[in-house]
C-alpha positions as CSV (number, residue, x, y, z in Angstrom):
1,M,42.9,23.8,-23.2
2,S,40.8,23.4,-25.9
3,E,38.0,21.4,-25.8
4,S,36.7,19.1,-23.7
5,V,39.6,19.1,-21.0
6,S,39.8,19.9,-17.4
7,V,41.6,22.3,-15.1
8,R,40.1,19.9,-11.9
9,L,40.5,16.3,-12.3
10,S,39.3,14.0,-9.3
11,G,40.1,10.3,-9.2
12,G,39.5,7.9,-5.7
13,H,41.6,9.7,-3.5
14,L,43.5,12.6,-5.5
15,D,41.8,15.9,-6.9
16,V,44.6,17.3,-9.9
17,V,44.4,21.2,-9.9
18,A,46.3,22.4,-13.1
19,A,49.2,25.0,-12.6
20,T,48.1,28.8,-13.0
21,L,50.9,30.9,-14.1
22,E,49.8,32.8,-10.5
23,L,50.0,29.6,-8.8
24,V,54.0,28.6,-10.3
25,R,54.7,32.0,-9.2
26,A,53.9,31.1,-5.7
27,E,55.6,28.1,-5.7
28,L,58.7,29.8,-7.2
29,E,58.4,32.7,-3.8
30,S,57.9,29.6,-1.3
31,P,56.2,26.1,-1.2
32,E,54.2,27.5,1.7
33,R,52.8,30.8,-0.2
34,L,51.6,27.6,-3.0
35,A,50.0,26.0,0.1
36,L,47.7,29.2,0.8
37,L,46.7,29.5,-2.7
38,L,46.0,25.6,-3.2
39,N,44.2,25.6,0.8
40,A,46.5,22.8,1.1
41,R,49.5,21.4,3.6
42,V,52.5,21.2,1.5
43,D,55.2,19.0,3.4
44,L,58.3,19.9,3.8
45,G,61.1,18.7,1.3
46,W,58.6,20.4,-1.6
47,P,59.5,19.6,-4.6
48,P,59.5,16.0,-5.3
49,G,61.8,14.3,-7.2
50,E,62.5,15.7,-10.6
51,Y,59.9,18.4,-10.5
52,D,63.0,20.9,-8.9
53,R,63.5,24.8,-9.6
54,D,64.2,23.8,-13.5
55,A,60.8,22.4,-14.0
56,Q,59.0,25.4,-12.0
57,L,61.0,27.5,-13.8
58,F,60.0,26.3,-17.6
59,F,56.4,25.7,-16.8
60,R,56.3,29.1,-15.5
61,D,57.8,30.4,-18.8
62,R,55.5,28.5,-20.8
63,L,52.3,29.5,-18.8
64,D,53.3,33.1,-19.1
65,E,54.1,32.8,-23.2
66,G,50.9,31.1,-23.8
67,G,48.5,32.8,-21.5
68,A,45.3,31.1,-20.2
69,E,44.5,28.8,-23.4
70,V,47.5,26.4,-22.2
71,V,46.4,26.0,-18.6
72,G,46.4,23.0,-18.1
73,W,49.2,21.2,-21.0
74,Y,51.9,22.3,-17.8
75,C,52.3,21.2,-14.4
76,W,49.4,19.7,-12.3
77,Y,49.3,19.6,-8.8
78,A,48.1,16.2,-6.9
79,L,46.3,16.6,-3.7
80,R,45.1,13.8,-1.7
81,H,41.9,14.1,0.5
82,D,42.6,13.9,3.9
83,G,38.4,13.8,5.0
84,P,35.8,16.6,5.1
85,H,37.5,18.4,7.9
86,E,41.0,18.1,7.2
87,P,42.9,20.5,4.2
88,P,44.2,18.1,1.8
89,V,48.0,17.4,1.5
90,L,50.0,18.0,-1.7
91,V,51.3,14.9,-2.6
92,G,53.2,15.3,-5.6
93,A,53.6,17.0,-9.4
94,G,52.9,15.9,-12.8
95,G,51.7,17.0,-16.1
96,Y,52.2,17.3,-19.8
97,L,55.6,19.1,-21.2
98,G,53.0,20.9,-23.3
99,P,49.9,20.8,-25.8
100,P,50.1,18.1,-28.5
101,D,52.6,18.5,-31.8
102,K,52.0,18.4,-35.2
103,D,51.3,14.7,-34.5
104,G,49.5,14.7,-31.9
105,V,52.3,13.4,-29.3
106,V,52.1,14.4,-25.6
107,E,54.5,13.7,-22.7
108,I,53.5,13.1,-19.5
109,G,55.5,12.9,-16.1
110,L,55.3,13.4,-12.8
111,S,56.6,13.0,-8.8
112,I,56.0,11.9,-5.5
113,M,56.6,13.0,-2.2
114,P,59.1,10.1,-1.4
115,S,56.5,9.7,1.9
116,W,53.4,9.5,0.0
117,R,55.3,6.8,-2.7
118,N,53.6,3.2,-2.5
119,C,50.2,4.5,-1.8
120,G,48.7,4.1,-5.8
121,Y,48.7,8.2,-6.2
122,A,51.7,8.1,-8.7
123,T,49.2,4.9,-10.4
124,E,46.6,7.7,-9.9
125,L,47.9,10.7,-11.3
126,A,49.4,8.8,-14.5
127,R,46.0,7.3,-15.4
128,L,44.1,10.6,-14.1
129,L,46.5,12.9,-17.0
130,V,46.4,9.8,-20.0
131,E,42.4,10.3,-19.9
132,N,42.8,13.9,-19.4
133,A,45.2,14.1,-22.5
134,F,43.4,11.4,-24.7
135,A,39.5,13.9,-23.6
136,D,41.2,16.6,-26.4
137,S,40.9,14.6,-30.2
138,R,44.0,16.0,-31.2
139,V,46.2,13.6,-29.0
140,R,47.1,10.4,-31.4
141,K,49.4,9.3,-28.6
142,V,50.8,10.2,-24.8
143,I,54.3,9.1,-24.4
144,A,56.5,8.9,-21.2
145,H,60.4,8.9,-21.1
146,T,62.4,6.8,-18.1
147,A,65.5,5.5,-17.3
148,P,65.7,1.5,-17.9
149,A,66.9,1.5,-14.3
150,N,64.1,3.0,-12.9
151,V,62.3,-0.1,-12.6
152,P,59.4,1.4,-10.0
153,A,58.7,4.4,-13.4
154,C,58.9,1.2,-15.8
155,R,56.3,-0.9,-13.1
156,L,53.8,2.2,-13.2
157,L,54.0,3.0,-17.1
158,E,53.3,-1.0,-17.5
159,K,50.3,-0.5,-15.1
160,C,48.8,2.0,-16.9
161,G,48.9,0.2,-20.2
162,F,52.3,2.2,-21.3
163,A,54.7,-0.2,-23.7
164,A,58.0,0.2,-24.2
165,A,58.6,0.9,-28.1
166,T,62.6,2.3,-28.3
167,T,65.5,3.6,-26.5
168,D,66.3,7.4,-27.2
169,E,69.9,8.7,-27.1
170,A,70.6,9.3,-23.8
171,G,69.4,5.7,-23.3
172,N,65.8,6.4,-21.9
173,V,63.2,4.1,-22.3
174,L,60.4,5.5,-24.6
175,Y,56.8,4.2,-23.5
176,E,53.6,5.2,-25.5
177,I,49.8,4.3,-25.1
178,P,48.0,5.3,-28.2
179,R,44.3,6.7,-28.5
180,D,41.6,3.7,-28.5
181,P,41.1,3.1,-32.6
182,Q,37.4,3.1,-31.2
183,A,37.4,5.7,-29.5
């Protein structure tokens, strides 16, 4: 990533690690291989939600094409701290669909394992991703899409400062958060 954008983020309860080509390849091989490389515990049922094999393949291909310079503009792994003597737990994945486009727009998405939902991890992950995106001066706006029936996702985006902007051709609501003009 360019400028001051990181490859490791920390929040109150999460460490978030940018996927590398090696990590995504390991994940495609098996969740256990990913756990070994992250030095983390991965619960049964990984991967969560919409972060499925197709998403993993997409991220692998983008990282393979873009090399080290695009690390941080795709998938991120959310690791919950369990204490100093316990390995962290992989609770979810999130990230961007790529670097900012010509208009400075990046899109985020995320999925949390069912057993870790309603614990605040989605909110923390979304806020870290938005903050990280705006650390790059090229980013003018962060967007996200969700189905209007996905009330928890709509609430999450609104809690994180996104506003509903429009509905796309598939019927999903486009949420956006612009860069603070004072920043």
